[in-house]
C-alpha positions as CSV (number, residue, x, y, z in Angstrom):
1,M,0.0,0.0,0.0
2,S,2.8,2.5,0.8
3,E,4.3,2.0,-2.7
4,N,0.9,2.9,-4.2
5,L,0.6,6.0,-2.0
6,I,4.1,7.2,-2.9
7,I,3.6,6.5,-6.6
8,G,0.1,8.1,-6.4
9,F,1.3,11.2,-4.6
10,V,4.2,11.7,-7.0
11,T,1.9,11.3,-10.0
12,M,-0.5,13.8,-8.4
13,A,2.3,16.3,-7.9
14,V,3.3,15.9,-11.5
15,C,-0.3,16.5,-12.6
16,L,-0.6,19.6,-10.3
17,A,2.6,21.0,-11.8
18,I,1.2,20.5,-15.3
19,Q,-2.0,22.3,-14.5
20,C,-0.1,25.1,-12.7
21,I,2.1,25.5,-15.8
22,V,-1.0,25.6,-18.0
23,V,-2.6,28.3,-15.8
24,G,0.6,30.3,-15.6
25,A,1.0,30.2,-19.4
26,L,-2.6,31.3,-19.9
27,L,-2.1,34.2,-17.5
28,D,1.0,35.3,-19.4
29,V,-0.9,35.1,-22.7
30,L,-3.9,37.0,-21.2
31,V,-1.6,39.7,-19.9
32,F,0.2,39.9,-23.3
33,L,-3.2,40.2,-25.1
34,E,-4.5,42.8,-22.6
35,Q,-1.5,45.0,-22.8
36,R,-1.9,45.1,-26.6
37,G,-5.6,45.8,-26.5
38,M,-6.4,42.5,-28.2
39,I,-9.1,41.3,-25.8
40,R,-12.4,42.5,-27.2
41,Q,-15.3,43.3,-24.9
42,T,-17.9,41.9,-27.3
43,L,-20.1,38.9,-27.0
44,I,-18.2,37.1,-29.7
45,G,-14.8,38.1,-28.4
46,M,-15.6,37.0,-24.8
47,T,-17.1,33.8,-26.0
48,F,-14.1,33.0,-28.1
49,L,-11.8,33.8,-25.2
50,L,-13.7,31.7,-22.7
51,V,-14.0,28.7,-25.1
52,A,-10.3,28.9,-25.9
53,L,-9.4,29.0,-22.2
54,M,-11.7,26.0,-21.4
55,L,-10.2,24.0,-24.3
56,I,-6.7,24.7,-23.2
57,M,-7.4,23.8,-19.6
58,L,-9.1,20.6,-20.8
59,A,-6.0,19.8,-22.8
60,G,-4.1,20.0,-19.5
61,N,-6.5,17.6,-18.0
62,I,-6.2,15.2,-21.0
63,I,-2.4,15.2,-20.5
64,Q,-2.9,14.2,-16.9
65,I,-5.4,11.5,-17.7
66,T,-2.9,10.1,-20.2
67,I,-0.2,10.1,-17.5
68,W,-2.4,8.1,-15.2
69,A,-3.4,5.7,-18.0
70,G,0.3,5.2,-18.8
71,L,1.0,4.4,-15.2
72,F,-1.9,1.8,-15.2
73,Y,-0.7,0.3,-18.5
74,S,2.9,0.1,-17.4
75,Y,1.9,-1.8,-14.3
76,G,0.1,-4.3,-16.5
77,E,-3.4,-3.5,-15.2
78,F,-4.7,-3.4,-18.8
79,K,-3.7,-5.2,-21.9
80,E,-4.5,-2.2,-24.2
81,F,-3.6,1.4,-23.7
82,A,-7.1,2.4,-24.9
83,T,-8.7,0.5,-22.1
84,A,-6.3,2.1,-19.6
85,F,-7.2,5.5,-21.0
86,Y,-10.9,4.9,-20.8
87,H,-10.5,3.7,-17.2
88,S,-8.4,6.7,-16.4
89,V,-11.0,9.1,-17.8
90,V,-13.7,7.5,-15.7
91,N,-11.5,7.8,-12.6
92,F,-10.4,11.3,-13.3
93,A,-14.0,12.5,-13.8
94,T,-15.0,10.6,-10.7
95,L,-17.8,8.7,-12.6
96,G,-16.8,5.3,-11.2
97,Y,-18.8,3.2,-13.6
98,G,-17.2,0.0,-12.3
99,D,-17.4,-1.7,-15.6
100,I,-13.6,-2.0,-15.7
101,V,-11.6,-2.4,-12.4
102,M,-8.0,-2.7,-11.5
103,S,-6.5,-5.4,-9.5
104,E,-6.8,-5.3,-5.7
105,K,-3.1,-4.6,-5.6
106,R,-3.4,-1.3,-7.5
107,R,-6.9,-0.3,-6.8
108,L,-5.8,2.6,-4.5
109,L,-4.2,4.3,-7.5
110,G,-7.6,4.6,-9.1
111,A,-9.0,6.4,-6.0
112,L,-6.0,8.7,-5.9
113,E,-6.6,9.6,-9.6
114,A,-10.2,10.4,-8.7
115,A,-8.9,12.7,-5.9
116,N,-6.5,14.2,-8.4
117,G,-9.3,14.8,-10.9
118,V,-11.5,16.6,-8.3
119,L,-8.5,18.9,-7.4
120,M,-7.8,19.6,-11.1
121,F,-11.4,20.3,-12.0
122,A,-11.5,22.7,-8.9
123,L,-8.4,24.5,-10.1
124,T,-9.8,24.7,-13.6
125,T,-13.2,26.0,-12.3
126,G,-11.6,28.5,-10.0
127,F,-9.4,29.9,-12.8
128,L,-12.2,30.1,-15.3
129,Y,-14.5,31.8,-12.7
130,T,-11.8,34.3,-11.9
131,I,-11.3,35.2,-15.5
132,L,-15.1,35.3,-16.2
133,S,-15.8,37.5,-13.2
134,G,-13.1,39.9,-14.3
135,V,-14.4,40.0,-17.8
136,L,-18.0,40.6,-16.6
137,E,-16.9,43.3,-14.1
138,R,-15.1,45.2,-16.9
139,Y,-18.0,44.8,-19.3
140,W,-20.4,46.0,-16.6
141,D,-18.2,49.0,-15.8
142,E,-17.9,49.9,-19.5
143,Q,-21.7,49.6,-20.1
144,I,-22.6,51.6,-17.0
145,G,-19.9,54.2,-17.9
146,Q,-21.3,54.6,-21.4
147,K,-24.8,55.2,-20.0
148,S,-23.6,57.7,-17.5
149,E,-21.6,59.6,-20.1
150,S,-24.6,59.8,-22.4
151,K,-26.9,61.2,-19.6
152,G,-24.3,63.7,-18.5
């Protein structure tokens, strides 16, 4: 069990580092775009921005799912990588179908991946919420400011 805990925590740390790198890179890109006035306060511009952010964050999650699947596959838990990947997606998303299970020896790793998935989805949600609230606040301020100027 201690081997699984160590391997699981190391894998979780790698996954957290990946998601932090993705978030940091996105912040750098957002600052770069903002400094050049390239972020448009329009419905289409904001929709494009948020969809792009979500897809990039999802790509970070897919990388992590692939790492977990590779771990399961390398331990011989699954004969095909595709099965390991499917199982990993189910774990990461905390669905827990139970249609495919790992051996009793490595079952703890699946639970650790589920915990990892919850943390990564929380990080993704928090980041997207922060960006969205900032965008909405700016949009609100601009709309209210325009109405105040037209009345004044």
